[in-house]
C-alpha positions as CSV (number, residue, x, y, z in Angstrom):
1,M,74.8,-33.0,-56.9
2,S,76.1,-29.7,-58.4
3,V,77.1,-26.9,-56.2
4,S,74.3,-24.3,-55.5
5,I,75.8,-20.8,-56.2
6,S,72.7,-18.7,-56.4
7,V,69.2,-18.4,-55.1
8,G,68.1,-19.6,-58.5
9,D,70.0,-22.8,-58.0
10,F,68.1,-23.4,-54.7
11,R,64.9,-22.7,-56.5
12,A,65.7,-25.4,-59.1
13,R,66.5,-27.9,-56.3
14,A,63.2,-27.0,-54.5
15,R,61.3,-27.5,-57.7
16,R,62.8,-31.0,-58.2
17,R,62.1,-32.0,-54.6
18,L,58.6,-30.7,-54.1
19,P,55.4,-32.1,-55.7
20,R,53.8,-29.7,-58.1
21,L,51.0,-28.5,-56.0
22,I,53.4,-27.7,-53.1
23,F,55.9,-25.9,-55.4
24,D,53.1,-23.9,-57.0
25,Y,51.8,-22.9,-53.6
26,L,55.3,-21.5,-52.8
27,E,55.9,-20.0,-56.2
28,G,52.5,-18.7,-57.3
29,G,51.0,-15.3,-57.4
30,A,47.5,-13.9,-57.9
31,D,45.5,-14.0,-61.1
32,E,47.8,-13.7,-64.2
33,E,50.8,-13.2,-61.9
34,L,51.5,-9.8,-63.5
35,T,52.5,-8.2,-60.2
36,L,54.7,-11.2,-59.5
37,Q,56.6,-10.5,-62.7
38,R,56.6,-6.7,-62.2
39,N,58.4,-7.1,-58.8
40,R,61.4,-8.5,-60.6
41,R,61.3,-6.1,-63.5
42,A,61.2,-3.1,-61.2
43,I,64.3,-4.3,-59.5
44,E,66.1,-5.2,-62.7
45,L,65.4,-1.9,-64.3
46,L,67.5,-0.1,-61.7
47,C,71.3,0.2,-62.1
48,L,73.9,0.9,-59.4
49,R,76.4,3.8,-59.7
50,P,79.8,2.9,-58.2
51,S,82.6,5.2,-57.0
52,A,86.3,4.4,-57.7
53,L,89.4,4.6,-55.5
54,V,87.6,4.2,-52.2
55,D,89.1,2.2,-49.3
56,V,86.8,-0.8,-49.1
57,S,89.2,-3.1,-47.2
58,R,86.6,-3.3,-44.5
59,I,82.9,-3.5,-45.2
60,D,80.2,-2.9,-42.6
61,A,76.8,-4.4,-43.6
62,S,75.3,-4.3,-40.2
63,I,72.2,-2.2,-39.3
64,E,70.3,-1.0,-36.2
65,L,66.6,-1.8,-36.2
66,F,64.1,-1.0,-33.4
67,G,67.0,-0.8,-30.9
68,Q,68.7,-4.0,-31.9
69,R,72.0,-4.4,-33.9
70,H,71.9,-7.0,-36.7
71,A,74.7,-8.3,-38.9
72,L,72.8,-7.8,-42.1
73,P,70.0,-5.6,-43.5
74,L,67.8,-8.7,-43.8
75,V,64.7,-10.1,-42.1
76,I,63.2,-13.6,-42.7
77,A,59.6,-12.7,-43.7
78,P,56.5,-14.3,-42.2
79,T,55.4,-17.2,-44.3
80,G,52.8,-19.9,-43.7
81,L,52.6,-23.6,-44.0
82,N,56.4,-23.9,-43.8
83,S,56.2,-27.5,-42.7
84,L,54.9,-28.4,-46.2
85,F,58.4,-27.6,-47.4
86,W,60.5,-29.3,-44.7
87,P,59.6,-30.9,-41.4
88,D,59.6,-28.3,-38.6
89,G,60.2,-25.6,-41.3
90,D,59.4,-22.7,-39.0
91,L,62.0,-23.7,-36.5
92,A,64.6,-24.3,-39.3
93,L,64.0,-20.8,-40.6
94,A,64.2,-19.3,-37.1
95,R,67.5,-21.1,-36.3
96,A,69.0,-19.9,-39.5
97,A,68.0,-16.3,-38.7
98,T,69.6,-16.6,-35.3
99,A,72.8,-18.0,-36.8
100,A,72.9,-15.1,-39.3
101,N,72.0,-12.5,-36.5
102,I,69.0,-11.2,-38.3
103,P,65.3,-11.1,-37.2
104,F,62.8,-13.9,-37.9
105,A,59.2,-13.0,-38.3
106,M,56.8,-15.8,-37.2
107,S,53.6,-16.1,-39.1
108,S,50.1,-16.5,-37.7
109,A,49.9,-19.3,-40.3
110,S,52.9,-21.1,-38.8
111,N,52.9,-24.8,-38.0
112,A,54.9,-24.6,-34.8
113,R,53.5,-23.2,-31.6
114,L,54.8,-19.6,-31.3
115,E,56.3,-20.4,-27.8
116,R,58.7,-22.8,-29.4
117,I,60.6,-20.3,-31.5
118,P,62.2,-18.1,-28.8
119,A,62.7,-21.1,-26.5
120,E,64.4,-23.3,-29.1
121,A,65.9,-20.9,-31.6
122,G,66.8,-17.9,-29.5
123,G,67.5,-14.8,-31.5
124,V,65.3,-11.8,-32.3
125,N,61.8,-12.8,-33.2
126,W,58.8,-10.8,-34.4
127,F,55.3,-12.1,-34.6
128,Q,53.1,-11.5,-37.7
129,L,49.4,-11.1,-37.0
130,Y,46.4,-11.9,-39.2
131,V,43.1,-10.6,-37.7
132,M,40.3,-13.0,-38.6
133,G,36.6,-12.5,-37.8
134,D,37.0,-13.8,-34.3
135,R,39.2,-11.1,-32.8
136,K,39.5,-13.0,-29.6
137,T,41.9,-15.4,-31.4
138,A,44.1,-12.4,-32.4
139,E,44.0,-11.1,-28.8
140,R,45.2,-14.5,-27.5
141,M,48.0,-14.7,-29.9
142,M,49.2,-11.2,-29.1
143,I,49.2,-12.0,-25.4
144,R,51.1,-15.2,-26.0
145,A,53.7,-13.6,-28.2
146,Q,54.4,-10.9,-25.7
147,A,54.8,-13.4,-22.9
148,S,57.1,-15.5,-25.1
149,G,59.5,-12.6,-25.7
150,Y,58.7,-11.5,-29.3
151,T,60.0,-8.0,-29.7
152,A,57.7,-6.7,-32.4
153,L,54.3,-7.2,-33.8
154,M,53.9,-7.1,-37.6
155,L,50.2,-6.5,-38.6
156,T,49.5,-7.6,-42.1
157,V,47.0,-5.1,-43.7
158,D,46.8,-6.2,-47.3
159,V,44.5,-9.2,-46.9
160,P,41.0,-8.0,-46.4
161,V,40.1,-10.9,-48.7
162,G,42.3,-13.6,-50.2
163,G,43.9,-13.0,-53.6
164,Y,42.7,-15.1,-56.6
165,R,45.5,-17.7,-56.7
166,Q,44.9,-19.6,-59.8
167,R,47.6,-22.1,-59.4
168,D,46.2,-23.3,-56.1
169,L,42.7,-23.4,-57.5
170,K,43.8,-25.5,-60.5
171,N,45.7,-27.8,-58.3
172,G,42.9,-28.2,-55.8
173,F,45.3,-27.0,-53.0
174,K,43.7,-27.4,-49.6
175,L,44.4,-29.2,-46.3
176,P,44.1,-32.0,-45.8
177,F,44.9,-33.0,-49.3
178,K,42.2,-34.5,-51.5
179,I,44.0,-37.4,-53.0
180,T,43.3,-37.8,-56.7
181,P,45.1,-40.4,-59.0
182,G,47.2,-37.5,-60.4
183,L,48.2,-36.2,-57.0
184,A,48.9,-39.7,-55.7
185,L,51.3,-40.3,-58.6
186,D,52.9,-36.9,-58.1
187,L,53.5,-37.6,-54.4
188,A,54.9,-41.0,-55.2
189,L,57.4,-39.4,-57.6
190,H,58.8,-37.3,-54.8
191,P,59.7,-39.8,-52.1
192,R,62.1,-37.6,-50.2
193,W,59.4,-35.0,-49.7
194,L,56.8,-37.6,-48.9
195,A,59.0,-39.2,-46.3
196,G,59.4,-35.8,-44.6
197,L,55.7,-35.2,-44.6
198,L,55.1,-38.6,-43.0
199,Q,57.7,-37.9,-40.4
200,G,56.3,-34.6,-39.4
201,G,52.6,-35.2,-40.1
202,M,50.1,-33.0,-42.0
203,P,50.7,-29.3,-41.0
204,S,48.0,-27.5,-39.1
205,F,47.6,-24.0,-37.8
206,V,48.5,-24.8,-34.2
207,N,48.5,-21.2,-33.0
208,L,44.7,-20.9,-33.5
209,A,44.1,-23.5,-30.8
210,D,41.8,-22.6,-28.0
211,A,43.8,-22.2,-24.8
212,G,41.2,-24.1,-22.8
213,T,40.6,-27.1,-25.0
214,G,43.8,-27.2,-27.0
215,K,41.7,-27.8,-30.1
216,T,41.8,-25.7,-33.3
217,S,38.4,-25.1,-34.8
218,L,37.9,-26.2,-38.3
219,E,36.3,-22.8,-39.1
220,A,39.4,-21.0,-37.9
221,Q,41.7,-23.2,-39.9
222,A,39.6,-22.8,-43.0
223,A,39.5,-19.1,-42.6
224,L,43.3,-18.8,-42.4
225,L,43.9,-21.2,-45.3
226,N,41.4,-19.2,-47.4
227,R,42.7,-15.9,-46.1
228,S,39.3,-15.0,-44.9
229,M,40.3,-12.1,-42.6
230,D,38.4,-9.4,-40.8
231,S,37.5,-7.2,-43.7
232,S,36.0,-4.6,-41.3
233,L,39.4,-3.7,-39.8
234,V,40.1,0.0,-40.1
235,W,42.6,2.6,-38.8
236,E,40.6,3.3,-35.7
237,N,41.1,-0.4,-34.7
238,L,44.8,0.2,-34.1
239,S,43.9,1.4,-30.6
240,W,42.5,-2.1,-30.0
241,I,45.8,-3.6,-31.2
242,R,47.8,-1.2,-28.9
243,R,45.8,-2.3,-25.9
244,H,47.0,-5.9,-26.4
245,W,50.4,-5.1,-27.8
246,P,52.3,-2.1,-26.2
247,G,55.6,-2.8,-28.0
248,T,56.9,-2.2,-31.5
249,L,54.1,-2.2,-34.0
250,I,54.9,-2.6,-37.8
251,L,52.4,-2.5,-40.6
252,K,53.1,-4.8,-43.5
253,G,51.4,-4.4,-46.9
254,I,51.7,-0.6,-47.5
255,L,51.8,0.6,-51.1
256,N,49.9,3.9,-50.9
257,P,51.7,7.1,-49.6
258,D,48.4,8.2,-48.1
259,D,48.5,5.1,-45.9
260,A,52.1,5.8,-44.9
261,R,51.0,9.3,-43.8
262,L,48.1,7.8,-41.8
263,A,50.5,5.3,-40.2
264,K,52.7,8.2,-39.1
265,E,49.7,10.0,-37.6
266,H,48.7,6.8,-35.7
267,G,52.1,6.4,-34.2
268,I,53.1,3.2,-36.0
269,D,56.7,2.2,-35.4
270,G,57.6,0.8,-38.8
271,L,56.3,0.0,-42.3
272,V,56.9,-2.8,-44.8
273,V,56.3,-1.7,-48.3
274,S,54.9,-4.9,-49.8
275,N,52.4,-6.3,-52.4
276,H,52.5,-9.7,-50.6
277,G,54.9,-11.1,-53.1
278,G,52.4,-10.6,-55.9
279,R,49.9,-12.9,-54.2
280,Q,47.1,-10.4,-53.5
281,L,46.2,-7.6,-55.9
282,D,47.5,-8.5,-59.3
283,A,47.3,-4.9,-60.7
284,A,49.3,-3.5,-57.8
285,Q,52.5,-1.5,-58.2
286,A,55.8,-3.3,-57.5
287,S,57.2,-2.6,-54.1
288,M,60.3,-1.0,-55.5
289,E,58.3,1.4,-57.7
290,V,56.5,2.9,-54.7
291,L,59.3,2.7,-52.1
292,P,60.8,6.1,-52.7
293,E,57.5,7.9,-52.4
294,I,56.6,6.0,-49.2
295,I,60.0,7.0,-47.7
296,A,59.5,10.6,-48.7
297,T,56.2,10.6,-47.0
298,V,57.3,9.3,-43.6
299,G,60.8,10.9,-43.6
300,D,62.8,9.9,-40.6
301,R,59.8,9.2,-38.4
302,M,60.0,5.4,-38.8
303,P,62.0,2.7,-40.5
304,V,60.7,1.5,-43.8
305,L,61.3,-2.0,-44.9
306,V,60.5,-3.7,-48.2
307,D,59.8,-7.1,-49.7
308,S,58.7,-8.8,-52.9
309,G,61.1,-10.1,-55.5
310,F,64.5,-9.9,-53.9
311,R,67.0,-12.6,-55.1
312,R,70.5,-11.1,-55.0
313,G,72.7,-8.8,-53.0
314,T,72.5,-6.3,-55.8
315,D,68.7,-6.2,-55.4
316,I,69.1,-5.6,-51.7
317,V,71.6,-2.8,-52.1
318,K,69.3,-1.1,-54.6
319,A,66.5,-1.0,-52.0
320,L,68.9,0.2,-49.3
321,S,70.1,3.0,-51.6
322,L,66.6,4.1,-52.1
323,G,66.2,4.4,-48.3
324,A,64.8,1.1,-47.1
325,R,66.3,0.1,-43.7
326,A,66.1,-3.7,-44.5
327,V,64.7,-6.2,-46.9
328,L,62.4,-9.1,-46.0
329,L,63.1,-12.4,-47.6
330,G,60.2,-14.7,-48.4
331,R,60.6,-17.1,-51.4
332,A,64.4,-16.8,-51.4
333,T,64.8,-18.5,-48.0
334,L,61.9,-20.8,-48.7
335,Y,63.8,-22.2,-51.7
336,G,66.7,-23.0,-49.4
337,L,64.3,-24.6,-46.9
338,A,62.6,-26.7,-49.5
339,A,65.9,-27.8,-51.0
340,D,67.8,-28.7,-47.9
341,G,66.1,-27.7,-44.7
342,E,68.0,-25.5,-42.2
343,R,71.3,-26.1,-44.1
344,G,69.6,-24.7,-47.2
345,V,68.4,-21.6,-45.5
346,N,71.9,-21.1,-44.0
347,A,73.4,-21.4,-47.4
348,V,71.0,-18.9,-49.0
349,L,71.6,-16.4,-46.3
350,Q,75.4,-16.8,-46.6
351,L,75.2,-16.4,-50.4
352,L,73.2,-13.1,-49.9
353,A,75.5,-11.9,-47.2
354,D,78.6,-12.4,-49.4
355,D,76.8,-10.8,-52.3
356,I,75.9,-7.7,-50.3
357,V,79.5,-7.3,-49.1
358,R,80.9,-7.8,-52.5
359,T,78.4,-5.3,-54.1
360,L,79.3,-2.7,-51.5
361,A,83.0,-3.2,-52.2
362,L,82.5,-2.9,-56.0
363,M,80.4,0.2,-55.5
364,G,83.1,1.9,-53.3
365,V,80.7,2.0,-50.3
366,P,82.3,0.7,-47.1
367,A,79.2,1.1,-44.9
368,L,75.5,0.9,-45.5
369,G,75.0,4.4,-44.1
370,Q,76.8,5.8,-47.1
371,L,74.3,4.6,-49.5
372,A,71.9,7.2,-51.0
373,P,69.3,7.5,-53.8
374,A,72.0,9.0,-56.1
375,R,73.6,5.6,-56.2
376,V,70.6,4.2,-58.1
377,I,69.6,5.2,-61.6
378,R,66.9,3.8,-64.0
379,A,68.3,1.8,-66.9
380,S,68.1,3.5,-70.3
381,L,68.8,0.2,-72.2
């Protein structure tokens, strides 16, 4: 096997190991995937401006975020159905985050009970919340997350309805799988992945289970898989969230400066500028396009994080230069997970860590606090 020296290499390995409908679920975006492509273009069109003859014998890439010190300006983003990529995928991601000393965000659509992550992985853990039609389910998850030691709640606000994900529709992606002759052949051609699935069992949304019966309703599972969320959720409902979650509250899925202003007025603790990795509104702006305007709107009132399309240390340094406090990694770490489990995630994080440090050294910037918007210019070629 050749040595993997980039996130792209891990993507290629993940593509070889996964059946097509699983890889397409990981990789795909909404509609024609225009926003998915725009995310990368927006990053690539930015250039970094270095300084010469600066002492970069020591590089400090650490950050402080919500009162915690972390080794890198990275967060493993909340992603669902991770056990489709590797057995116990949520735990593998969380352990890798702990080893790298960065936060791990646990998804409502995870396949491991939320109590397992702090108990078995340690580290700094955040809980991402989807609010479905039955708000009692959300209340139970918030109470459980608080009791388990999660330090922040990340409320995803860009899924009032599910995006039109054409790859999943064409592949007939749903749980449990509907076995067709074509799918049976595809699964048989990926024996390593199939062995892992048989070992771990078909993933389910275990955190939706009723506390009394321990059973997860089929309706709740279907709602989460189809992203059928509470489309009546509005700004005024944040007081309901606060009643059940008194700690750090982050809104994920902000692209409009007016929403950033409202978040500031409602006392939100942090924002994630995100278009859901291009998986929701296909005519949306790229996260990096709108990031400077969002940061200008909130000023120093709250940390602004960003996701969607980050693959290299240079990408991350561009976002930090524009004012982002940290970058959330979704597909990048999932490629590592799908290729080689926890070892793959560790390797991806190490590649990015090395790339961030190398980029800062080449730019003549010994510490992240010295980055500034003037370090980034839009390419003219």
